[in-house]
KOLZA-632749 format. One record per residue (C-alpha): x negated, y negated, z; residue number from 0. Coordinates in steps of 0.02 Angstrom, whole numbers. Each point is the difference from the previous one (the first is absolute). Layout:
% residues N
- c1	c2	c3	base
- X	Y	Z	NUM
...
***
This chain:
% residues 766
- c1	c2	c3	base
- 5115	-2087	7565	0
- -60	-26	-179	1
- -103	160	8	2
- 150	98	66	3
- 108	-72	-141	4
- -125	52	-134	5
- -15	178	64	6
- 190	13	18	7
- 24	-60	-179	8
- -128	127	-62	9
- 86	139	96	10
- 171	-49	-70	11
- -72	-1	-178	12
- -72	175	21	13
- 162	66	76	14
- 105	-74	-141	15
- -122	66	-132	16
- -4	175	73	17
- 189	-5	28	18
- 33	-47	-180	19
- -117	137	-59	20
- 94	125	107	21
- 152	-29	-112	22
- -97	27	-160	23
- -120	126	-77	24
- -184	1	-48	25
- -65	73	-163	26
- -187	32	6	27
- -136	113	-70	28
- -149	3	-117	29
- -20	-27	-187	30
- -130	114	-81	31
- -64	47	-173	32
- 62	165	-69	33
- -168	37	-84	34
- -116	-19	151	35
- 110	-23	154	36
- -87	-167	34	37
- 104	-143	73	38
- 67	-133	-119	39
- -43	-163	86	40
- 79	-173	-7	41
- 151	51	-104	42
- 182	-48	32	43
- 130	123	64	44
- 179	-66	-1	45
- 184	45	5	46
- 76	-35	-171	47
- 126	-143	-4	48
- -47	-64	174	49
- -129	-115	80	50
- -68	143	106	51
- -178	48	-43	52
- -178	21	60	53
- -178	5	-67	54
- -113	149	31	55
- -156	-28	104	56
- -176	68	-24	57
- 63	173	53	58
- 147	-6	-122	59
- 121	-21	146	60
- 165	-94	-17	61
- 141	-39	123	62
- 169	-76	-46	63
- 115	-57	141	64
- 129	-40	59	65
- 103	95	-130	66
- 191	1	23	67
- 84	172	-19	68
- 50	21	-184	69
- -65	89	-158	70
- -155	-72	-86	71
- -121	32	-142	72
- -179	-5	65	73
- -118	-61	-138	74
- -185	-24	-34	75
- -68	-86	-155	76
- -188	-12	-26	77
- -103	-41	-154	78
- -70	157	-79	79
- 127	118	82	80
- 174	60	-42	81
- 138	-89	96	82
- 59	104	148	83
- 177	0	66	84
- 80	105	136	85
- 175	-1	71	86
- 7	-33	188	87
- 152	19	113	88
- -9	-98	162	89
- 127	61	127	90
- -43	-102	155	91
- -140	-52	115	92
- -126	127	-64	93
- -180	5	-57	94
- -18	71	-175	95
- -174	55	-54	96
- -31	17	-188	97
- -164	42	-84	98
- 6	-76	-175	99
- -107	75	-139	100
- -43	-106	-153	101
- -45	80	-166	102
- -122	-87	-117	103
- 82	-63	-160	104
- -54	98	-153	105
- 34	-144	-121	106
- -112	-153	13	107
- 114	-153	-2	108
- -136	-123	-49	109
- 120	-145	-24	110
- 84	16	170	111
- -56	-129	128	112
- 41	-15	184	113
- -69	-100	144	114
- -8	142	125	115
- -43	-102	153	116
- 127	-140	-22	117
- 114	58	141	118
- -146	31	116	119
- -65	-176	-35	120
- 164	-69	68	121
- 15	113	153	122
- -181	7	60	123
- -101	-150	63	124
- -166	68	-64	125
- -108	-153	31	126
- -183	22	-52	127
- 17	184	-44	128
- -39	93	-161	129
- 60	177	-35	130
- -124	105	-99	131
- 38	165	-86	132
- -112	101	-117	133
- 100	-70	-147	134
- -50	-179	43	135
- -181	48	37	136
- -19	76	-174	137
- 45	-166	-83	138
- -167	-86	34	139
- -171	36	-78	140
- -99	121	105	141
- -184	34	16	142
- -34	174	-64	143
- 176	12	-72	144
- 80	64	162	145
- 130	-104	95	146
- -59	-49	173	147
- 83	-91	144	148
- -153	-109	34	149
- 3	-69	-177	150
- 187	-34	5	151
- -12	-92	167	152
- -123	-122	-78	153
- 137	-76	-110	154
- 127	-29	140	155
- 40	-177	61	156
- -99	-55	152	157
- -136	133	-14	158
- -182	-49	-26	159
- -125	129	-61	160
- -184	-38	32	161
- -82	100	-138	162
- -34	160	-94	163
- -139	55	115	164
- 25	-4	187	165
- 168	-83	-31	166
- 132	-22	134	167
- 182	-56	-4	168
- 49	-155	99	169
- 186	-31	18	170
- 61	-178	24	171
- -145	-54	110	172
- -15	161	98	173
- -158	106	5	174
- 5	188	-34	175
- -1	39	187	176
- 166	-94	11	177
- 85	109	-132	178
- 86	161	57	179
- 8	146	-121	180
- 121	143	34	181
- 4	165	-95	182
- 159	95	43	183
- -4	-91	168	184
- -184	40	33	185
- -124	-143	21	186
- -137	-4	-133	187
- -146	-108	57	188
- -82	-24	-170	189
- 105	27	-157	190
- -128	-63	-128	191
- -166	62	-64	192
- -155	-107	-6	193
- -1	-24	-188	194
- 160	-102	23	195
- 85	79	-150	196
- 74	153	83	197
- 108	41	150	198
- -3	164	97	199
- 175	42	-65	200
- 45	94	-158	201
- 144	-96	-81	202
- 79	163	-57	203
- 39	51	180	204
- 74	-170	48	205
- 189	-19	-1	206
- 4	-182	55	207
- -109	-133	80	208
- 71	-155	85	209
- -127	-141	15	210
- 49	-137	124	211
- -112	-152	-19	212
- 81	-84	151	213
- 161	-25	96	214
- 31	186	30	215
- 133	49	126	216
- -7	80	171	217
- -18	182	-55	218
- -180	-41	-46	219
- -130	-63	123	220
- -179	10	59	221
- -66	-112	-141	222
- 9	-187	-27	223
- -10	-20	-189	224
- 78	137	-108	225
- 70	176	-11	226
- -20	132	-135	227
- 124	143	25	228
- -33	147	-118	229
- 113	151	-20	230
- -60	156	-93	231
- 100	124	-102	232
- 51	167	73	233
- -53	112	-144	234
- 109	82	-131	235
- 130	113	83	236
- 51	89	-160	237
- -156	43	-102	238
- -190	-4	1	239
- -96	-137	-86	240
- -142	-121	12	241
- -120	-118	-83	242
- -183	2	-46	243
- -94	-152	-65	244
- -180	-49	-32	245
- -100	-150	-58	246
- -172	-77	22	247
- 44	-67	174	248
- 68	160	76	249
- 125	143	-6	250
- 171	31	80	251
- 96	158	36	252
- 179	12	65	253
- 101	159	31	254
- 178	19	64	255
- 138	127	10	256
- 123	96	106	257
- -43	117	142	258
- 183	48	15	259
- 96	-59	-153	260
- 148	-116	22	261
- 168	75	-50	262
- 158	-104	7	263
- 112	51	144	264
- -117	142	55	265
- -94	-67	150	266
- -160	-99	9	267
- -164	-3	-94	268
- -183	-40	22	269
- -133	-72	-113	270
- -181	-58	-7	271
- -103	-134	-85	272
- -190	-9	-7	273
- -110	-138	-69	274
- -188	-14	-27	275
- -98	-147	-70	276
- -188	-3	-27	277
- -113	-137	-68	278
- -163	44	-85	279
- -37	-178	-55	280
- -174	-1	75	281
- -46	143	-116	282
- 107	-38	-154	283
- -50	-184	-4	284
- -179	52	-41	285
- 70	69	-163	286
- 142	-120	-44	287
- -50	-161	89	288
- -188	2	13	289
- 0	-181	-60	290
- 75	-48	169	291
- -130	90	105	292
- -118	136	-60	293
- 7	78	174	294
- 189	18	-15	295
- 140	-92	88	296
- -12	41	186	297
- 180	55	30	298
- 66	174	37	299
- 157	56	90	300
- 110	152	28	301
- 184	-7	53	302
- 104	151	55	303
- 184	0	50	304
- 126	138	31	305
- 182	9	55	306
- 127	136	39	307
- 186	-42	8	308
- 137	103	83	309
- 171	-52	-62	310
- 175	37	64	311
- 143	13	-124	312
- 83	-160	66	313
- -158	-104	-33	314
- -81	4	172	315
- -185	44	-10	316
- -165	19	92	317
- -169	-38	-80	318
- -176	52	51	319
- -148	-88	-81	320
- -188	-25	13	321
- -140	-95	-87	322
- -188	-25	-14	323
- -76	-153	-86	324
- -188	-24	-24	325
- -94	-150	-71	326
- -187	-30	-29	327
- -94	-151	-66	328
- -186	-32	-20	329
- -41	-178	-52	330
- -181	-16	-53	331
- -101	-100	129	332
- 156	-56	93	333
- 91	136	95	334
- 54	181	12	335
- 185	11	40	336
- 108	150	40	337
- 172	31	73	338
- 110	152	24	339
- 182	11	55	340
- 102	153	43	341
- 163	41	86	342
- 170	80	-8	343
- 175	-8	67	344
- 184	35	-20	345
- 159	-99	-32	346
- 183	42	-14	347
- 169	-65	-59	348
- 158	66	85	349
- 185	-38	-25	350
- 89	61	158	351
- 169	84	-23	352
- 147	-105	58	353
- -95	-165	9	354
- -32	-137	-132	355
- -179	-8	63	356
- -161	23	-98	357
- -139	64	112	358
- -184	-11	-54	359
- -163	31	91	360
- -185	30	-22	361
- -157	55	92	362
- -176	-12	-71	363
- -184	0	47	364
- -140	-79	-101	365
- -187	-35	16	366
- -106	-127	-93	367
- -191	-12	12	368
- -107	-130	-86	369
- -187	-37	-5	370
- -108	-131	-85	371
- -190	-7	-2	372
- -69	-161	-74	373
- -172	-31	-74	374
- -65	-60	169	375
- 36	173	73	376
- 125	-60	130	377
- 152	116	-5	378
- 181	-42	32	379
- 120	139	46	380
- 184	3	42	381
- 134	131	33	382
- 185	-6	36	383
- 104	154	35	384
- 169	29	77	385
- 183	41	-22	386
- 160	-93	-41	387
- 178	60	20	388
- 171	-79	-21	389
- 187	30	-5	390
- 120	-101	-106	391
- 191	-4	8	392
- 109	-79	-135	393
- 185	-27	38	394
- 117	-55	-141	395
- 149	-113	39	396
- 83	-31	-167	397
- -111	-117	-100	398
- -100	-39	157	399
- -143	102	71	400
- -81	12	171	401
- -173	76	11	402
- -98	32	159	403
- -144	108	60	404
- -166	7	91	405
- -184	35	-33	406
- -145	67	104	407
- -182	-20	-53	408
- -160	58	82	409
- -173	-20	-73	410
- -185	-9	42	411
- -124	-122	-77	412
- -190	8	2	413
- -114	-134	-73	414
- -186	-43	-10	415
- -69	-157	-82	416
- -158	-108	-3	417
- 21	-186	-31	418
- -120	-116	-90	419
- -110	-24	155	420
- -9	189	30	421
- 120	-2	148	422
- 94	165	9	423
- 188	-11	22	424
- 91	161	44	425
- 175	50	51	426
- 95	159	41	427
- 183	-14	48	428
- 155	108	20	429
- 163	-87	-43	430
- 185	37	19	431
- 144	-99	-77	432
- 188	17	28	433
- 132	-88	-104	434
- 189	-4	-19	435
- 100	-93	-132	436
- 176	-45	-53	437
- 52	-73	-167	438
- 163	-24	-90	439
- 67	-44	-171	440
- 163	-97	-10	441
- 93	-54	-157	442
- 106	-154	35	443
- 76	-58	-164	444
- -144	-54	-111	445
- -122	-2	147	446
- -111	146	49	447
- -79	-7	174	448
- -136	116	65	449
- -40	-45	183	450
- -125	106	93	451
- -98	10	162	452
- -156	99	42	453
- -69	28	174	454
- -183	54	-12	455
- -99	48	156	456
- -189	19	-8	457
- -30	112	151	458
- -191	-5	0	459
- 6	-191	3	460
- 151	-8	117	461
- 75	-122	-124	462
- 180	-12	-60	463
- 46	-82	-166	464
- 183	-47	-35	465
- 22	-24	-188	466
- 163	-68	-73	467
- 27	16	-189	468
- 131	-69	-118	469
- 34	18	-186	470
- 142	-74	-101	471
- 62	-15	-179	472
- 138	-108	-72	473
- 77	52	-167	474
- 31	-174	-67	475
- 63	69	-166	476
- -10	157	-105	477
- -172	-54	-58	478
- -73	-102	144	479
- -49	71	170	480
- -82	-104	137	481
- -100	93	133	482
- -104	-31	156	483
- -83	93	143	484
- -97	-36	159	485
- -79	101	137	486
- -132	21	133	487
- -133	136	-14	488
- -144	72	101	489
- -137	131	-12	490
- -138	75	105	491
- -133	45	-130	492
- -136	-118	-60	493
- -130	19	-136	494
- -187	10	18	495
- -52	-66	-170	496
- -107	-154	-26	497
- 44	-146	-114	498
- -186	-13	-38	499
- -17	176	-67	500
- -71	4	-176	501
- 119	143	-39	502
- 156	2	108	503
- 32	186	18	504
- -6	35	186	505
- 169	-14	84	506
- -31	79	168	507
- 145	8	123	508
- 0	-68	177	509
- 143	-2	123	510
- 42	-166	79	511
- -138	-42	125	512
- 37	-56	178	513
- -156	-108	22	514
- 54	-145	-110	515
- -17	-182	50	516
- 155	-70	86	517
- -20	-172	-79	518
- 2	-56	-180	519
- -51	-177	-42	520
- 45	-58	175	521
- 168	90	9	522
- 38	151	108	523
- 58	155	-94	524
- 113	105	112	525
- 18	165	-93	526
- -165	-9	-93	527
- -24	185	-38	528
- 110	17	-155	529
- -1	-57	-180	530
- 158	-100	-34	531
- 88	-81	-147	532
- 163	-88	-43	533
- 76	15	-174	534
- 115	-124	-88	535
- 55	43	-177	536
- 129	-75	-116	537
- 43	14	-184	538
- 125	48	-133	539
- 36	129	-135	540
- 79	-52	-164	541
- 56	112	-143	542
- -16	-93	-164	543
- 78	151	-86	544
- 13	188	23	545
- -180	10	-61	546
- -84	-153	76	547
- -16	-40	186	548
- -97	-128	102	549
- -55	18	180	550
- -78	-147	95	551
- -58	8	181	552
- -89	-124	111	553
- -80	62	161	554
- -90	-58	155	555
- -92	119	117	556
- -65	-74	161	557
- -132	99	94	558
- -1	-78	176	559
- -112	135	70	560
- -135	102	-84	561
- -145	98	76	562
- -164	18	-91	563
- -168	79	32	564
- -123	-131	63	565
- -141	-10	-126	566
- -76	-146	98	567
- -36	100	158	568
- -178	-25	63	569
- 19	25	189	570
- 65	137	112	571
- 174	-25	70	572
- -61	-37	176	573
- 107	-152	35	574
- -151	-117	-10	575
- 21	-54	-179	576
- 134	-76	-108	577
- 132	124	-64	578
- -32	-46	-181	579
- -178	68	12	580
- 24	142	127	581
- 169	84	-29	582
- 10	149	-119	583
- 160	-71	-73	584
- 70	-174	-29	585
- 170	-78	-35	586
- 53	-76	-166	587
- 153	-80	-76	588
- 57	-30	-178	589
- 139	-7	-126	590
- 46	49	-177	591
- 121	-89	-115	592
- 47	7	-181	593
- 127	28	-138	594
- 24	154	-110	595
- 87	-5	-170	596
- 57	158	-89	597
- 80	13	-173	598
- 56	171	-61	599
- 67	48	-171	600
- 56	178	-36	601
- 97	43	-157	602
- -3	152	-112	603
- -178	23	-62	604
- -84	-150	81	605
- -45	-38	181	606
- -84	-159	62	607
- -54	-50	176	608
- -74	-171	44	609
- -61	-49	174	610
- -77	-162	63	611
- -54	-24	181	612
- -59	-159	84	613
- -75	31	172	614
- -97	-84	141	615
- -81	97	144	616
- -92	-79	147	617
- -82	62	160	618
- -84	-81	149	619
- -100	61	150	620
- -56	-97	153	621
- -107	-121	-101	622
- 14	35	-186	623
- 143	-25	-125	624
- -22	107	-155	625
- 87	91	-142	626
- -19	190	-5	627
- -89	81	-146	628
- 166	54	-81	629
- 74	-176	-10	630
- 46	1	-185	631
- 93	-156	-51	632
- 74	56	-167	633
- 43	176	-56	634
- 83	48	-166	635
- 54	170	-65	636
- 79	30	-170	637
- 57	176	-46	638
- 78	54	-165	639
- 62	171	-58	640
- 63	47	-174	641
- 69	171	-48	642
- 17	51	-181	643
- 5	147	-119	644
- 119	147	-7	645
- 87	20	168	646
- -117	-136	64	647
- -143	124	15	648
- -131	-138	-25	649
- -34	-132	130	650
- -121	-145	10	651
- -21	-106	156	652
- -111	-141	55	653
- -40	-95	159	654
- -92	-165	18	655
- -53	-60	172	656
- -69	-170	48	657
- -58	-51	172	658
- -86	-158	59	659
- -168	17	88	660
- -19	76	173	661
- -90	-92	141	662
- -175	53	50	663
- -136	-58	119	664
- -149	-82	-85	665
- -181	35	44	666
- -99	-152	61	667
- -170	79	28	668
- -107	136	77	669
- -105	18	157	670
- -96	130	99	671
- 119	81	125	672
- -88	66	156	673
- 79	136	105	674
- -27	-45	184	675
- 32	178	62	676
- -105	-32	157	677
- 79	-166	40	678
- -122	-133	62	679
- -137	132	7	680
- 2	20	-189	681
- -167	-50	-79	682
- 68	-95	-149	683
- -178	-38	-61	684
- -36	183	-29	685
- 160	71	-79	686
- 68	0	-176	687
- 172	-71	-26	688
- 137	42	-124	689
- 67	-111	-138	690
- 134	-111	74	691
- 130	-93	-102	692
- 62	-176	39	693
- 183	-9	-48	694
- 100	-154	-48	695
- 170	-33	77	696
- 114	152	-9	697
- 84	26	-170	698
- -23	-178	-63	699
- -53	60	-173	700
- 110	70	-139	701
- -40	138	-123	702
- 47	-15	-183	703
- 176	42	-62	704
- 47	180	-34	705
- 97	60	-151	706
- 17	166	-91	707
- 104	83	-137	708
- 44	185	6	709
- 93	99	-133	710
- 65	178	-24	711
- 69	94	-150	712
- 99	159	36	713
- 74	138	-106	714
- 121	133	67	715
- 35	170	-78	716
- 146	106	63	717
- -20	187	-28	718
- 149	54	104	719
- 116	-65	135	720
- -137	9	132	721
- -160	6	-102	722
- -79	-163	-60	723
- -171	-66	-47	724
- -47	-183	18	725
- -160	-76	-66	726
- -55	-174	55	727
- -134	-112	-72	728
- -36	-143	120	729
- -128	-135	34	730
- -31	-115	147	731
- -74	-174	-19	732
- 20	6	-188	733
- -87	-165	-39	734
- -141	45	122	735
- 20	-145	119	736
- -148	-16	121	737
- 93	-12	165	738
- -118	-20	147	739
- -9	140	130	740
- -136	-71	113	741
- -168	-89	5	742
- -149	77	86	743
- -45	-140	121	744
- -185	44	2	745
- -35	28	-186	746
- 144	-109	-64	747
- 48	145	-114	748
- 178	-9	-64	749
- 100	161	-8	750
- 163	-3	-97	751
- 162	95	14	752
- 32	140	-124	753
- -27	-43	-185	754
- 105	65	-145	755
- 33	184	34	756
- 98	100	-129	757
- 70	170	46	758
- 102	142	-72	759
- 109	116	105	760
- 119	145	-27	761
- 145	53	112	762
- 91	164	-20	763
- 165	26	91	764
- 73	174	13	765
***
């Protein structure tokens, strides 16, 4: 009876909501820039003199409803643009579509201040999420003088970066394999290059990036730690332009322009955008940084991306895109490492006539291949390739929103690996995943609720994962907002890296194995084939003034079920030996907990960002409790930006990062390791063994603390409305701190992270 009552109440609510909407109108459309035709995101559109309004999304889309029939003035105000107003006559229950075009303000109102996201802060839950645009990314010091997503992510709360060389990002206790990266809806399996300073993305083609460090809602799935959702620009629809830049680290080229020019009220348009990045650091470092390594720094990469957009006059559009990313590393006497990723796809945004529905979808295919050959000659190889597609429907009911959709994924994984006792572990799997989700956003007085539910089916494992999600925010006052979120998450992929690697580069992909042990520490695990986690997050936002804000979040991530490659395997899986020493894969558990503090000050010419994170990460297998190698207890980031000179054409910025020492496994001694390839028939008295290493308990040691200061000085010259030249003088690790990279276990040689590295770059926009 209770279930029938709940469903009846839900049905009555929908009927009443739809019925009330039937008596009123909907005003919807897109807000775009006049100069380029690009969407204006996260700005407020409202009816003057009323409480009716809406914020634009990442596509520039807005929807205001229900609107009673009467005359209104539709308005948009946005910093840097002229205020737009348009008279609207609402006659009845109709859907009015208006494309709003903003014109950039010719006069620079330097004294005018506005907190652009204040309304969004009150209406959106936004727990553990940071929105990144190119404007924010340009406010931190950058290596080589060019803004880069990888360098900006390093200053966000809850993110741990493991170093300049071979560095990886670990988000609130999750490993890189547990972080999902989406580029226009397409899955990117490795978004960062091996040098750790650069991502595969050119910041100039990015419109927005949402980084969820936990607690994300039901429209995202397939990962158990974090989501990075990146949206690229469509390309200028009015005129041709681009950017070319060069420095000692590499060169960038970006071109964009119309294929069919956009003309107001005269049909659709089409445009393109192309981006190319190339690193020549291995060669240039022999000239500029020979004091680091006379053989040159072993990093080279090439990134290519292209996109074509077909746009209807009402704002609906279809995009086609493709990419190729290539990365090569050659560490002297350690390993040769190489990966290449390629793919392409399409996505679309449609606003159906006669319905207050926003319809979005995507289809993409990508391939990622990785190989590592270590000094012992034993190779590791991995490949993952496949498609992902999805459809998303957003339905607007006044201030409330209902969003639902589904996803289909299919991919193939191949993997080859030799463990420390020369046992070969291999896997080749084909995997299919199906998922459907429903989420809502409800404004009830000062309370914002975002319930969600995701049903994820892993067809190759015959495993179903129900995943409820909930986010909420309470606007306690105009300045104080209390927020919380919780959810259950699952994924099929596991990593093939080793915590004992000297350089942790290899992140091979494996699909969830079906030959795992069914017991863990004496307890039976029913659905043992998936990675699982539960997130619990709570915190508050407080505005000290229009310029100063504080954000505090505490989190707990419980990982009740993790799969890992078994590096202790010494027997065949013949049922005659203990699982811990015979299975290819083993079960683990763990958790991550911590607190993140963020203070932000932004006023006129000065910007300041301060982050402190306290974190604890633990893992355990059948017999051993340990901390993973990225368990950093304390992490501090301080960022300052100051603009000065005529029209603020000069800018100086600085970033200081401190991190407590990472765990590592100590070396206890050495021995002769004999390879019994012939079993008991091996004549051990007549063969030569290899050097074997006796390890201490896993990750019981700690490296020294890490800290570094980076600075950049920029100067901008404007030659015309579209033509500018920017010169940047920058330096990383200014006081030349000797941060440890690794120790060679055999020779005890210490190799440090990058020393002080000055650079000069030039960027010409046209």
